Every structure is written in C-alpha cells, then in structure tokens.
N, C-alpha and C positions, 0 to 999 in steps of 0.2 A: 697723654700723661694723666689728665684729669680723670678719665674713665678708669684707668688702671689704679688710680688712687682712691676709687670709690665715690667720685663726684659724678653727678648726673648732668651737669651743664657748666661749662666754663667759657667765659668771654673776657675780652680785654677792653678797657676804656682809659681815657686820660685821667690824670690825677689833679686836674684843675679844681679849684675850690667850688663847692656847691653853693653859689651865692644865693640863688633863689630859695633853696631849702633853708639856709641860715635865716633869711628874713622870715620865712614861714614859722620856724621854730621860735624865733624871738617874738613874733606877733602872738602866737598861740600861748606862749608862756606869759606874756603881758596880760592876756585875756583870762588867764587862770585855767585854760583848758588842759594844761598838763597835769593838774591835780596834785602838784607837789612832786611829780615824777622827776627824777634826776637823770635817768638814762638818756644820753644825747642832748638833754635839755640843760644839763648843768653848765656847760660851756659851749654854746652853739658855734662860737667862732673856732673852736677846736674840732668838734665832731663833724664839721662840714668842710674841713680843710685837710686833705691827706698829707700836705706838706708839714703839718704839725706833728703827725705821727712819724714821718720820715723826711727829714730835710732834703730838698732837691728831688722830691718824688716826681716821677714822670708818667707812671702808668699804674693802673689797678688791674689785677687779675681777679675777676669776680667769679664766684662759684655758688652753685646751689646743690643741695643734697636732700633728697626726699625722705620723709619720715612716716609716710602712711604705710601701715602694715595690715594684714588681715586678722590681727588679733581683735576680737570683739570688744566694743566699748563696754565698760563696766555697767552692770544693771544693779544699782544700789538697792539693797533690801534691809534698811535699818541700821546696818553696821559697816557698810562700805561707802566710801566717798570717792567721787570721780576726779580723775586727773586729766588735764588737757593732753592731747596726743604728743605735742612736742616735748613734754616732760616725762613721757613713759620710759625713755632710755636716754643715754647721754649722747644725743644726736650731734651736739656741737663738738664733742670729742672726735667723732668720726669725720666731721667736716674739717676740723682743725688738722687732723692727720693728713687729709688729702691736700689741703692748702700748704702744709708744711713740706710735703713732697715737691710741690711746685716751687716753693721758696728755696729749698735746698738746691734744686736744679739751677735756678737763677744765680744763687750764690756761687755755685761751682763754676759758673761762667764769668764770675768776677763782679757781679752786681750786688748792691745792698738791697735788703728786703726787710719787711716786717709783716707778720701775719696778724690780721685783725678779725677776730671772731667773737661775737656777742660782747662787744667792747664799746665803752663810751667814746672811743677815739674816732668812730666813723659811723655815719648813718648808713647802715647796710643796704636798706631798700633803695635809697637814692643812688648808691653806687651800682646796684644791680639794674636799676631802671636806665641809667645812662649807658650801661654796657649792653642794653638790649636783651636782657634776660626775661623781662616781663613788663606789664603795664600796671599803673596804679589802680587797684580795684576800689570800688566804692566803700569797702570796709577798711581801706587804708593799707591792706596787705598788698604785696606784689603778686600778681597773677601771671603764671607762665603759660604761654600759648599752648593749648591742648593738654595742659598738665595741672593747672590750678595753683593752689597756694600752700599745699602741704610740704613746704620746703624750708630748710634753714639756709641762711645766706652768710657769706663771709668773703674776705678779700686778702690778697697779698698786695701790699703797696711796695713799689720798687722804683729805683732810679734808672732801671733799664728802659731804653727808648722803644718800647713795644708798640706796634701799630694797633690801633683800635679795630675791633672785629666788626660787629654789626651795629646798625643804628638803633634808635629808640623804637620800641614796639608801640604800635597804635593802640589806643584805648579799645578794650573789647567787651565792656560790660553792656553797652547799648542801653536799652530802657529798663534793664533788670534792676529791681530794688529789693531783692529778697534779703540781702544782708541788713539793710536798714530796717526792714519790716520784722526781721527775725531776731534782732538784738533784744535780749530780755529786759533791758533797762532803758532802751532808746538812746544808748550812748553814741551811736553813729548819727550825729545831729545834722549832717549834710553829706553828700557824696565825698568820700575821702577824708572826712573830718570827724574825729572821735573826741568826745569829751571824756577825758580820763576820770573825771569825778563821778561818772556813772558806769565806767567800764569794770565789770566784775573781775577781769584778769588783774587789773591794776589795784582795785580795792583790796584784793586778797594779799597784795604785797605792801600796801600802804600802812603807815604807822597810825596809832590812835584807835578810836572806836571804828567798828565796821558800821557804815551808815545805816541807821534803822530803816530808812526808806527802801533799801535794797537787800535787806537780809532774807526776806522770803523768796526774792528772785534768785538768790544764790543757789537755792535747791540743794543738790548733793555735791556741788563743786567744792573741792578743797584746794585746788591749784589750777589756775587758768580757766579759760572758757573757749569752747570751739564753735559756739552756735553760729557765728557769722560765716564760718568756713563750711560747716556742715550743710547749710542751706544754699551754698554757692554752686550754681550749675557746672562751671568748669571743674570743680573738685570731684564731680562724679566720674570724670575721665582720667583722674590722676593715676599714675602708675603705682602699683602696690609692691612694696618691698617685703621680702620674706622676713618673718620675725627672727629676732636674734635669741630669743629665750630669756632676755634680760628685761623685757617690757614690764612695767608696773602700771596698768591702767586704772588701778584703784588703790586707795589707802585704807588701812584698818582704823576706822574712825575711833572706836573706843580706846585702842592702844595709844592713839595720839593724845588722849586725855588722861590716860592711866599710867603710862610708862614714865620712867625717870627722864629728866630733861635731856641727858646725853644720848639716851636711846632714841628719843624722838628726833633730835637734831641729826643723828646718824642716819635714820630712816629717810629724812628729808634733805639729805646732803646736797642734792642737785637743785633744790628750790631756792629762790631768792627769798630770804627772810630778813626783815629790817633789823640791822645790827646783830643778826644771828641770835635774836632773843626768842626763846621758845614760846613766850607768852603769845606771840602773834600766830603761831601754829595752833595753839590751844584756843585762842579767840575765834579763829576761823572754824575750828572743829566744833566749837559750841554752837555756832550759827547753823552749821550743817546738821548737828545733832537735833537742834530744834526743828529742822525741816523734815528729817526723814526717820528719826528714832520713834520708838513706841514708849509711851508714858507708863506702861505696865511692865516694862522690861526691868527686872531688879538691878541689873548691871547699870542701866542707864540712870535709874533712880540714885544708885550709890554715887555715881560720878557727878550727878547734878548736886547732890547734898554736899559733896566735898568742895565743889567749885563755888557753891553759894556761900561757903565759909572761907574761901581762898583769901590769902593775905593781899593778893593783887586786885585792886578795885576794877581794873579792866576786865578781869575774868569773872569777878562777882557780878558785874553788870550784865555781861553777856550770858551768864548762867541764869540770871533772872529772866531774860528774854527766852532762852531755850526752855526753861522749866514751864513757863506759861504757854509757850508754843506747843509743847507736847501734852498740854492739858493737866499739868501738875503745879498749878498755882498754889496748891496746899503746901508744897515744899517751901515756896517763897514766904508764905505766911506763918510757917512753923516757928513758934517762939524759941525753940531750941536752936534754930539757925541764927536768929538774932538780927535779921535785916531791918527790923523796925527801928533799931537804934543806930543804923549805919549812917555816918555823917559825910561820907565821901560824896562830892557833888555828882560824879558820874553815876554812882549807884542810886542816889536819891532821884536823879532825873529818870533813870530807867524804871524805878519803882513807880513813878508817877505816870509813865507813858503807857499807852495802849499797845497790846501785842495782838497782831492779826491771827485769827484762828486758821488752822490748816484745812 
C-alpha cells in the first residue's frame, strides 16, 4: 500500500514513549543548544509520547519519501538565492497523502488513527529510527541504508495492534566526519549533536537579528542549508526522483526585497517564517544581497537606499551591513539617508561594527 501511495519505505514500530529522546531534548534545551527553536522542543513530554497524539496508541506506521531530483542546484549570479532541496516542492504534502491512504485503510478496518507529518506532536526521526528505517547520522539526520538522507519522514499513530516490522539499523557512518568538517559554521559540535545557535537552517527561521558572526557564511542561502547532506557519502547513492515541474531551487532575491508584503509571503508560502512576518524574509534577503550582489548594480543600489531608510530598525541595520559588504559604504554615510542621527540601538550598534570584505 505504501508504494502505491507514493512512499518509498514503510515500517511499523511500537507507540511506546521515547523516554531517552525526551531526556536528550530536555538536556539540550537546558544547555541552550536548541537556540530558541520550539519544534519538538516546546513540550518534549508531548513530542516524545505518541499516546499524547492519540490516546491508547499502540503502533506507529512510519514512512519515508525521497525528495532528491535531477533538477540542478541553483547557481546564484547576483540576483538568485539558493533554497534547500527539501523546500523546492511541497514534499510533505506528498508524504501526507501517502500516510493518509494508510490511515484511511486502518480506519476502514475499525481502528483509530492520526497522521503526524512535520508536526510538533512527534519527533519523526526517533520514530523512524525505532522502526528500523535508518540510523542516526553524525549530522543528526536519519540515514537510510544504501539511500542516504534526502527523505522526509512521517507517521500514522494508531490504536491497531500492528506487529513491529524490523529492528533498529546499526550505525553506518564509521570513521567518516565529512558532515562535521563540511558545516559552514561548525554547528555540528559533536557526532549527532547540532548547536542550533550556529545552524544556518535554523538561523534563517529564528527571530531577531541574523547573527553578525554567521552572515558571510550564509552565502546565497535564503532558506535552509544542505551542506552536511551534500558532503555525506551515502547521499551519493540516493535514488533520484523524476522532477514534478513544480520545483523552485532558487528565489528571486531582488523581488523578495522589492515586492509588496503579500506578494513575498505568497511566494514563500511553504517556508517557516516567524509569526509570518515578512520582515524576516527581507532580513535574510539583505544578508544574501550583501554576500552575492554587485555594488554597481543600479537596482541593488536603489533597494539598499530604500532599506537604509526603512521604518523597521531590523531592516535598516541589516541594510547597513549589506551596503558595506558590497562596497557601498558611501550609501550608509550619505547625509540624505540620515543614519548619522539614527538612535535605535540595533542600528547604532551595526553602524559601529566592522563589516568583513568579500
């Protein structure tokens, strides 16, 4: 049924609480390694207990669906920003559809079910690990034997007494440390341990300022980061799925800074954006602009001028960084822009900070 529903791998495991995972989440949260991330960290006692999602749960039907396609990765040339592969298309929608087919079959047999996909209610990787779908990679992703990690994961929790399928997969990374060595910010601080405060994927989704220490490392990324997966040897053997034609491997950088708020939010409808506030899309776009744009591009100059005068101090501050980064400190110093009289602490601090040259 799973294959017919478009799923690549389906296994069954118990719905017992993930006690060890709960303790790990609570410990990492206490140490600040979650970086303010709420996903599964908000209430570990809930996200690690399938019985909270469905009372009297007895089994989890866990599935994986690949999202690697042969569409080439975007090659940014000043005006295009890169998007992580998992966000090129609505892969979770395809996964949800497959799991819904399984859920409906169980319901038709008289059992209760709930589909959990990209949801705070369950730690997906822990469920998939227990089900024997893969092993914990050193980059904290789940690696499928012979297939790698280009997969989205989800589950159907049910009160049906389904027998567990296979056991836990043995660790398969061996002595390889390419993901640790290849992380742009050193966010993988130990095998299987990610410090979200350095992880570019999370920083792009976090509120507040984008940390100055990691802005240049962001490069052309506007949503997500695939570096630890791209260097992973098992991912070279991953199965490639035919493109759907709906893939968006890149984002129009200048449009994200130039279009009306509703247009930008509609374009980024599948992205996680804090409070759905467009200011965070524009904040990220300004950092990318500073990393890849040309300072002699008149469209770039016009956008920088506008954001240096923006009523939102978050955007003014990041525009200061971006302008200096592309070699246009003259825009920052222009009396007509008026930053010399700016009193907002965020902007004042940015004006006083050094900006690394490209």
